[in-house]
C-alpha positions as CSV (number, residue, x, y, z in Angstrom):
1,M,54.1,217.4,131.8
2,I,56.8,219.8,130.8
3,K,58.8,218.7,133.8
4,K,59.2,215.3,132.6
5,R,59.8,216.8,129.1
6,Q,63.0,218.7,130.7
7,A,63.6,215.5,132.7
8,I,63.8,213.3,129.5
9,T,65.4,216.0,127.5
10,G,67.8,216.0,130.2
11,Y,68.8,212.5,130.4
12,S,69.3,212.3,126.4
13,L,71.7,215.4,126.6
14,A,73.8,213.5,129.8
15,A,73.8,210.1,127.5
16,L,74.7,212.0,124.3
17,L,77.7,213.6,125.9
18,S,78.6,211.0,127.9
19,I,78.7,209.3,124.0
20,A,80.5,212.2,122.3
21,L,83.1,213.2,124.7
22,P,85.4,210.7,125.0
23,V,85.7,210.1,121.1
24,Y,86.8,213.8,120.6
25,A,89.2,213.5,123.8
26,E,90.8,210.4,122.3
27,D,90.7,212.2,118.4
28,K,92.1,215.3,120.0
29,H,93.8,214.7,123.3
30,D,97.8,214.5,122.9
31,H,99.9,213.9,125.8
32,G,102.6,213.1,123.4
33,H,102.0,209.8,122.8
34,G,102.1,209.0,119.6
35,A,100.5,210.2,115.6
36,M,98.1,212.4,115.9
37,G,96.6,211.3,119.6
38,K,97.4,208.0,119.6
39,M,98.9,206.3,122.9
40,F,101.8,203.8,121.5
41,L,100.7,200.6,123.9
42,I,101.2,197.2,122.7
43,K,100.4,194.3,125.2
44,K,102.3,190.6,124.6
45,Q,102.7,187.2,125.9
46,I,106.1,186.5,126.7
47,D,106.5,182.8,128.4
48,G,103.7,183.1,130.3
49,Y,104.2,186.9,130.8
50,D,102.0,189.6,130.4
51,V,104.2,192.5,129.1
52,S,103.5,195.9,128.1
53,F,105.6,198.0,125.7
54,H,104.5,201.7,126.0
55,V,106.3,204.1,124.6
56,M,105.7,208.0,125.3
57,K,107.1,211.5,124.4
58,A,109.2,212.7,127.3
59,Q,108.2,215.5,129.9
60,P,110.0,218.7,128.6
61,G,112.8,219.1,131.6
62,K,112.5,215.5,132.3
63,E,114.3,213.5,129.9
64,M,115.4,210.4,131.1
65,G,118.1,209.3,129.0
66,G,116.3,210.5,125.6
67,S,113.7,212.1,124.0
68,H,111.1,209.2,124.3
69,D,110.3,206.7,127.5
70,F,110.9,203.3,126.2
71,M,108.1,201.7,129.4
72,I,107.9,197.5,130.0
73,K,105.2,196.3,132.4
74,V,105.6,192.6,133.4
75,E,102.4,191.0,134.7
76,K,101.8,187.5,135.7
77,N,98.8,186.4,137.7
78,G,97.6,189.6,138.4
79,K,101.0,190.5,140.0
80,T,103.2,193.0,138.6
81,Y,107.5,192.4,139.0
82,T,109.2,195.6,139.5
83,K,112.2,193.7,140.7
84,I,113.5,191.8,138.4
85,P,116.6,192.8,136.1
86,M,115.9,194.0,132.7
87,N,118.1,195.1,129.6
88,T,116.2,196.9,126.4
89,K,117.6,197.4,123.1
90,V,116.8,200.1,120.1
91,V,117.7,198.8,117.1
92,H,117.0,202.3,114.8
93,P,116.1,203.0,112.0
94,N,119.3,203.2,110.4
95,G,120.6,199.9,111.7
96,Q,122.2,201.4,114.3
97,A,122.0,200.0,117.7
98,E,121.9,200.8,121.5
99,S,121.0,198.8,124.9
100,K,120.6,200.4,128.6
101,K,119.3,199.2,131.8
102,T,116.0,200.0,133.0
103,M,114.9,201.7,136.2
104,V,111.7,201.3,138.0
105,M,109.2,203.8,138.1
106,G,105.8,203.3,140.0
107,D,104.6,199.5,138.4
108,W,106.6,200.5,135.0
109,L,110.4,199.4,134.6
110,M,111.8,202.3,132.1
111,A,114.4,203.7,129.6
112,G,115.5,206.8,127.9
113,Y,115.9,206.6,124.2
114,D,116.0,209.3,121.2
115,L,113.0,207.7,119.0
116,G,112.0,211.5,117.8
117,H,113.1,210.5,114.3
118,K,111.5,208.7,111.0
119,G,111.0,205.6,110.8
120,K,110.4,202.0,112.8
121,H,112.5,201.0,115.6
122,Q,112.8,197.7,117.0
123,L,112.2,197.9,121.1
124,M,113.6,195.0,122.3
125,I,113.8,193.7,126.0
126,L,115.6,190.4,127.9
127,F,114.3,189.8,131.8
128,K,115.3,187.8,134.1
129,T,111.9,186.4,136.9
130,P,112.2,185.0,140.3
131,D,112.8,181.8,139.3
132,G,116.2,182.4,137.6
133,K,114.8,181.7,134.1
134,K,115.6,185.0,131.3
135,H,112.7,186.3,128.5
136,K,113.2,188.0,125.7
137,G,110.9,189.7,123.4
138,G,110.5,192.9,121.4
139,V,107.4,194.7,119.2
140,F,108.2,197.8,116.6
141,Y,107.7,201.5,117.4
142,P,106.8,203.1,114.1
143,G,108.2,207.1,115.1
144,K,106.7,209.7,113.7
């Protein structure tokens, strides 16, 4: 009877921890992805392509053109497209704009920008798929 009670208590504790720990990690764990530990990741459909927009603070000493990495993933029917030409553009809160070409980082295309100042930044992309068609879209990054 005691062993059965200990087993039930052990399983209950394990179940409680499996629920509580991920919640704690989401609220308290920050890798520089954004305000209050929330990761900035927005997925959109652009002309039938699944496009993921991801912004994260660049690791110290590994900045690639700015304080933040603007990363984009283009997918369709389970295939990731990395060997496509893509230009990015950021319009900062003060109205100034800058454009950069992307570089390949694994399954992502990336460009570095300084996005650490307050206000909303408009993040835009223009890419060309293997069929020769051009596609464009964008999102707003909330900043600090």
